[in-house]
N, C-alpha and C positions, 0 to 999 in steps of 0.2 A: 504494499499499500504506499502511496506517495503522500507525504505531508502536504496539505494545502494551506496556504495563507494568502490573505488579501491585504493590499495596501491601498489606503484611500487618502485623499486630500480634499479639503473643503474648496468651494467655488472661489474663495478669495486667496487660495494658495496656502502657504505655511508648511509646517512639517507634516510628513505623512504619518499615518497611524497604521500599525500592523495588527492583524488578528488571525488566529488559527481558525480554520473553517472546515466543515464537512461538505458544504454545499454553497455555491456562489451563483449569483444571478446579476447580470448587467443588462439593463433595459435602455433602449434608445427610443426617442420620439414618444409615441403613445403606447409603449410596451409591445407594439406589434413586431419590433425587431429586438431580439435578445440573444444573449449568449449565457449558457449555464455550464457549470462544472460541478459534477456530483461524484463524491468519493465513496458513496454507499449505495446499496441496492436492496430491493425487497422491502417487505413490511412484516411487522410482528416477528414470528419465529424465523422467518427467512431473511431478516434484516442482517446485513453483513457488509464489511468493507470490501470495496472492489480491489482487484489486483492493480488496475490502472484507472484513474479517474475518467469518467465519461464526459466528453465535451459535446454540447449540442448548440448549433447555430440555427436560429429560427427567424424566418422573415415572413411576415403577414400570415402566421399560422402554419406555414410550410417549413418542415425541417430540411434545411439545405446541407447540413452536415451532422452526423452523429457517429462518434468514435473516440478513440484514444488520441493522445497528443502525437504519438508516432504515426497514426493513420492520417491525422491532419497535416503533419509535416510532409509525409509522402505525397499527399494530394496537392499541397502548395508547391512542392518542388517538381511536380510532374510536368 
């Protein structure tokens, strides 16, 4: 499992703040464009850490990418 952390900075700048996370979501515009990174899968008894975080890129409700960082890197470098 990969450790996930997110760094944020306020709209006026300043120092960044870091936080450990199991799930991250970045939304653009009216949330119709978003990128999520999820380090866990399942629910209840099947809830467990992923071997590699799942990255999803969604545009207007359509998933345009869903996979690991290695898969995203391969797609971008193709």
